[in-house]
C-alpha positions, 0 to 999 in steps of 0.5 A, spaced: 775 987 842 776 981 845 775 980 853 780 978 858 778 971 858 778 970 850 785 972 850 787 967 855 784 962 851 787 964 845 794 963 848 792 957 853 799 952 854 795 946 852 794 948 845 801 951 844 805 945 847 801 940 843 804 941 837 812 942 839 817 936 837 823 935 840 829 935 835 835 935 839 837 930 844 844 931 846 847 933 853 850 940 851 846 946 849 843 947 842 840 954 842 839 960 837 834 955 832 833 959 826 828 956 820 830 956 813 824 960 809 822 954 806 822 950 813 826 945 810 832 946 814 834 949 821 840 952 823 842 952 830 848 953 835 851 947 839 856 946 844 856 938 842 863 938 840 866 942 846 866 948 843 860 953 840 859 951 833 853 952 827 850 946 825 844 945 820 839 940 821 835 937 815 828 936 816 825 934 809 826 927 810 824 921 814 830 921 818 833 928 821 840 929 819 845 934 822 851 937 819 856 941 822 857 948 818 863 951 822 870 948 825 874 954 828 876 954 835 873 961 836 865 960 839 860 961 833 853 963 834 847 967 831 846 962 825 841 967 822 
């Protein structure tokens, strides 16, 4: 059984945050990220077009490519 001190070290923020990478750089909300099973794609909801739509990010190449997947006036969400 782990002690309280061991549990705190296990979830220490400096160990977790060091591996995070920002993938979007827009002023609008980019929310609800869902990775594909292979990890090669990331679906997410964004209001970057003035309306919430579903977008897909290709993470395979050297350059990240984002493409819009829904184009309706209603707000889209929950890409999973």
